[in-house]
C-alpha positions in Angstrom: -12.5 -210.8 34.4 -9.9 -210.8 37.0 -9.8 -211.8 40.7 -8.4 -208.6 42.1 -10.0 -208.0 45.5 -7.4 -206.9 48.0 -7.2 -207.4 51.8 -8.7 -204.7 53.9 -7.1 -202.9 56.8 -9.7 -204.0 59.4 -12.6 -206.5 59.8 -14.3 -209.2 61.8 -12.4 -212.2 63.1 -12.1 -215.0 60.5 -12.0 -218.5 61.9 -9.0 -220.6 60.8 -7.4 -224.0 61.4 -8.7 -227.4 62.3 -11.9 -226.1 63.9 -12.9 -224.4 60.6 -12.1 -227.5 58.6 -14.2 -229.6 60.9 -17.1 -227.2 60.8 -16.9 -227.1 57.0 -16.9 -230.9 56.8 -20.0 -231.1 59.0 -21.9 -228.3 57.2 -21.0 -229.6 53.8 -22.5 -233.0 54.7 -25.7 -231.3 55.9 -25.9 -229.1 52.8 -25.5 -232.2 50.5 -28.7 -233.6 52.2 -30.7 -230.3 51.8 -29.6 -227.0 50.2 -30.9 -224.3 52.7 -29.4 -222.9 55.8 -30.1 -219.7 57.8 -32.8 -218.7 55.4 -30.9 -218.9 52.1 -29.7 -221.4 49.5 -26.3 -223.1 50.2 -24.1 -225.1 47.9 -20.8 -227.0 48.5 -18.0 -225.3 46.6 -15.0 -227.6 45.9 -11.9 -225.7 44.9 -8.3 -226.8 44.3 -5.8 -225.3 46.8 -3.6 -222.7 45.1 -0.5 -224.0 46.9 -1.3 -227.5 48.0 -3.3 -228.7 45.0 -5.6 -230.5 47.4 -9.4 -230.3 47.0 -11.2 -228.1 49.5 -14.9 -228.2 50.1 -16.7 -225.2 51.6 -20.4 -224.6 52.2 -21.3 -221.2 50.7 -24.5 -219.2 50.4 -25.7 -218.6 46.8 -28.1 -216.4 45.0 -29.7 -216.9 41.6 -28.6 -214.5 38.9 -31.0 -213.3 36.1 -29.0 -215.3 33.5 -29.4 -218.6 35.4 -25.9 -218.6 36.9 -25.2 -218.6 40.6 -23.7 -215.8 42.6 -21.6 -216.2 45.8 -20.1 -213.6 48.0 -16.5 -213.8 49.4 -17.7 -212.1 52.6 -15.9 -214.2 55.3 -18.3 -212.6 57.8 -16.8 -209.2 57.0 -13.2 -210.2 57.8 -10.3 -208.0 56.7 -9.2 -210.7 54.3 -11.0 -212.7 51.6 -11.7 -216.4 52.4 -9.1 -218.9 51.2 -11.5 -220.3 48.6 -11.5 -216.8 46.9 -7.7 -217.1 46.3 -8.1 -220.7 45.2 -10.6 -219.6 42.6 -8.2 -216.9 41.4 -5.7 -219.6 40.4 -8.1 -222.4 39.5 -11.5 -220.9 38.3 -12.8 -224.2 36.9 -14.4 -225.9 40.0 -17.2 -228.1 41.1 -20.3 -227.3 43.1 -22.9 -229.5 44.7 -26.4 -228.1 44.9 -29.8 -229.8 45.2 -28.3 -233.3 44.9 -26.5 -232.5 41.6 -22.8 -232.0 40.9 -22.0 -229.2 38.5 -18.8 -228.2 36.8 -18.6 -224.4 36.8 -16.3 -221.6 35.9 -15.9 -218.8 38.4 -15.5 -215.1 37.4 -15.5 -212.0 39.6 -18.0 -209.3 38.9 -16.9 -205.7 38.6 -18.4 -202.2 38.2 -22.1 -201.8 37.5 -22.6 -205.5 37.1 -21.3 -206.1 40.7 -23.3 -203.2 42.1 -26.6 -204.6 40.6 -25.8 -208.0 41.9 -25.0 -206.6 45.4 -28.3 -204.8 45.6 -30.2 -207.9 44.6 -28.2 -210.0 47.2 -28.8 -207.6 50.1 -32.5 -207.4 49.2 -32.8 -211.2 49.4 -30.4 -211.6 52.4 -30.1 -208.3 54.4 -27.5 -209.9 56.8 -24.9 -209.5 53.9 -25.2 -205.8 54.2 -23.9 -206.1 57.8 -20.8 -207.9 56.6 -19.9 -204.9 54.4 -20.0 -202.6 57.4 -17.4 -204.7 59.3 -14.6 -204.1 56.9 -13.1 -201.6 54.5 -12.6 -204.1 51.6 -15.1 -204.5 48.8 -16.7 -207.9 49.2 -16.1 -209.8 46.0 -19.1 -211.3 44.2 -18.4 -214.3 42.1 -20.5 -215.7 39.3 -20.5 -219.4 38.8 -21.4 -220.4 35.2 -22.3 -224.1 34.6 -20.1 -226.2 32.3 -22.5 -229.2 32.7 -24.2 -231.2 35.5 -24.3 -234.8 36.7 -26.1 -236.6 39.5 -24.5 -236.5 42.9 -22.6 -239.7 43.8 
């Protein structure tokens, strides 16, 4: 499957810059100690920058898929553009996640069509706040499946 979600024409403000990086660093540290925040499961997604090649860690809410994989939503709080990690995944889909004290190597793929719609319904049933993000923008919020390639204990 391809990563093909386009930027919208309007949406909520998306934080950027050093303040976002600091917040991500603080929240990633908290998530590594316990995997829930604001009522749902959270993991640390470590991607490789598409231009810089540097590793980037981001705390991201996740939802269990029926097949045992994990689903994440590139919502960016309903911003007009996808979060930077979405574009990093498009170039480097083999990434690392940290969840429940374990490090997993995963491969990311974007869901499309009926599969995406079924996943979306399950996600908003579990976390209704995600439905609000969809109303803030005209872009379709990408749903990404993370399939495990193996797990190890966290360092």
